[in-house]
Structure formats: C-alpha cells, structure tokens
C-alpha positions, 0 to 999 in steps of 0.5 A: 104130633109127637104127643099123639103119636106117643100116646098111640104107642102107649095104647098098643103096648097096654092092648098087647099086654091084653091081647098078646101071648105072654108065658103062662108062668110069667109073673106079668101074666098074673097081675092083679089088673091085668089077669081079669083081661086077659083072662074074659072075652069082655077082657079081650075086647077092651084089649083090641079097642086099645090096640086099634085104637093107638095104631089108629093114632099113630097112623094119623100121627104119621101123616101131620109127619109127611107134612112136617118132616123135621121132627122125625127122628124125634118122633121114631125115639118117642114112639118106639120107647113105650115098645121096648118093654112089650111083649111081642106083637100081632105075632109071637116070632119073639118069644122063638128068638129067645129060644133060638138065641139061647140054643145058639149059646147053649151051642145047640144048632138052632138048625138042628134043635129046636125050641120043644127042648126047653121046660116053664117060660121060654118054651111057653110063648113060642108058637106051636107051629114053630115048636118044632121048626129048625130056624130060617134066620141067618147068623146074624140074630142068632149071634145077636141072641146068643150074646144076650141070652149070655147076660140073662135067660129070662125070655121077657128080656131076651125080646127086649134085647132083640128089640135093642138089635131093631132100634139099631137098625133103626139108626143105620136106617137114619143113616142110610136112607137119606143117602139113597134119597140124595142119591135118587134125587128125592126128599131125605126128610120125606124118605126118612119119614116114610121110612123111619116113623111109619106104623109098619116100623113102629108096630111091626119093626120095634112091636113085632121085633121081626128080624126083617127090619134089621135085614132092610137097614144092613140092605140100605146101608149096603147100596148107600156105601155102593153110592159112596164108591165102596162097592167092597163094603157095600158087598160085605153089608149085603152079605150081612144082610143076607146072613139075616134073611136070604133075600137080603142079598138082592140089594147085591144087584144094584151094589154091583151096577151102580159100581160099574161104568155107565154103559158097562159091558157084559163082561165087565157085568159079569165080573162085578157081579161074580166079585160082589156074590162071592164076597156076600157069600164069604160074609155069610159063611164067616158069620155062621162060623164065628157064631158056630152055626155053619150054613145049616140054616139053608136046609131050613129056608123052606120053614116059613112056606109051611103057613099058607098066608093071606097076603101071598098072591101065589098062594091065594091063586094056588087054593083058588086052581088047586095048584098051590105047590105049582103057583108057588114055584113059579111066582118065585121063579118068575122073581128071581128071573126078573132079579136075574134080568135086572142084573144083567140088562139094567143100566150101570153107573146111575145112582138113581137107577140103582135104587129104583131096581133094587125097589123092583127086585124086592118088591117083586120078591114080596109079592111073589113070595110063598109067603107073605106077612106085612112086615116083609115089606120091610124088604123094599121099604127104603128103596120104595120111599127113596126111588124117583118114580113116574106118576105110573110107578110111584101109583104102584108103588103107593099100591104095593106099600099099602097092602 
C-alpha cells in the first residue's frame, strides 16, 4: 500500500517535469532526456499519462490506508518525499510565491511591487495572469519566503523552501487533527488518514505548494488549543491563520463558542467573540509589522477573484444569467451572514458542536466563494474529516469533499 502510493508520487513528480511550467533558462528544462518530451505533443501526452497514472495509484493506496489507518504518518512522509524537489504542480502559484518572497527580502512590499520588475528565471515561471498583480497573501508566507530568499535566489530552491513550509503544516495537522476528532467523538486515526494522506493533500498541498495547507493547519491548531481550554492561544493561532489568508480567521468562531460556558447568554458571547477577534487582528497586524509589509494586503484581497473558475457555483450561475458580479457578491454575503448566525446563535461550551460549526462555516465559504480552486477545500478538510455527522450530514460533507 505505501509502496504503491510512493510509486504514484514518483510518477506524479516525473509527469510534472514534463507538463509543468519551468523557467526556460533553468538547466532542468534542457536536460537531454527531458527537453524532447517537453517540446513535443507526444512527449506532453507521455507526461499527462505519467501524472494521471500517478494520481490514480495514490488514490488507490489512500483508499487502502483508510481501511487500515495505522501507517498514516509513514505513508504521508513517503508519498510527500518524491515531490519535494518537483516543480509546482497543477498551477504556477509556487513560482509567484518565490518572486514574492524575494520582493519581501529586498524590502519591496509585494502589495505594491509585482514579479514584473524581475528579469530571468525568477520571472519566467510566474503566470502572466499574476505578473502585474499584487500578492493576496498575508505576512506569514511572505515572511517565510523572505527568510528563504536570504539563503538563495534560485527560484527552484525558493519553491523547495515553500515545500518545507508545507511539510511543517502537515506536522501541525498531525498534532491537531486527532485532538479535534477525539473532541468530536470520531476516530482519530481515520481522520488523520483523510486529512494527511489524501491525494488532495499530497498533490495540491505538497506538490502544488499552496499556502492554503498551512492556513488549514493553523486553523486546526487554533481550535485544538481552544478545545484544551487555551482560548487565548487559539485566538492567536486564528490570527496566524488569517495572516496566511483571510478565510483562516473563520476558525475564531469555533474558538469563541467552545471557550464559553454551555448556554451562554448574548452579552458574554459578544464579549468573548470581541476578545477573540481583537486578539486575532492584533496578531495579523503585529506579524505584518514584524515582516515589514504592514497590512497592505487588504487592498489586494480581490486579486484571486480576477479569474472565473469552473468550481465556483456563484460564478457559473452568474454566467448563466449574465450577472456574475451580483451573484458573486450575493454568495459571499450569504456565506458571511451564515458565519455571523453561527457565531451569535450556535451552541456554546460543546466541543463536538464547535468542530461541526467550523466545518459548516468553512464549507459555506468554499462553496460560495467568488473564486474556487480544488485546494480551497483545505479550508474545510480538517473539520469535515473530524466532525460527527448524521447520515444525511455525512452525505453532504462527502459530496462537498468530492468536488
């Protein structure tokens, strides 16, 4: 089972070298065996076959792991390792991260300056769509990128540095997810297998180098800390999650609810919600100051919405009726309204309910977001996998995860 998934991961990495975008001046792009494959339609087909076969093998191995989740940590490590040195998979975001990290290291705010100012390999891998766009990410990934840029200016090694951050996120999830599952009354080993070793996590979280994995890890840790009675630490971690991407702050609702006494009244509820929110915001602001980028990213939060993604329900419905902007805004308003309703009306002092509440809120944010990519499911995955669902709720959760 582990060997099968390892082979699948190796095939995905090899396929990514053929089909993925590489800086054209990179020595890897001109390897004797690789260049003919990358430069011909037949070679591209070979790369697609390798990648598809690899993902299929990973999926089969993961399904076997769900039946016997004792080896989940070993499987996660083994399946992640071949992707450590691969180029960014299934998107070019990793190259953008590399450029934004260098900008931060040079003292140029990625909320003002863009990768377009660079020449050579650092610019070549960046998606033209984002070449002149400010970074929509918070100071945590930018600060990490700046640290790595202090060690190297090679784009490939900068991407590897972000993969190390993804692996740290996996380690944090390995700590937090079993705690969430025990609090919710579900199987910790099965939940860990779902979150840590799923093809979604391996391929998009590690292979795709997406910041959403780190955000989800900090969210899970925030709620786990609150479940242990440390709501101040939970609020701080919620702020750290929001300092990766703004949706990470949604976990603050669960932190506040579980830290209150059962059947808490409106006034203590509002006081706790306010305290958690203020602490989280303070962490976001302090992190921005420490990294040297401030809160300029607030002006760039609409950057991901510049594209129309096929997984966005509101975008697809909007295109059908010719009201994309209106339906996107309506969907976001409904998601935020639902989050507010849970915060003000949700049950307090119940660990299982807090996990389920965060699962529902984050799922609503994913489904109704103006732009949705497959890796956005990380926002909800740790909570969907650990919450106790009714039969009908489990079916709905499975349907959302399958998207």
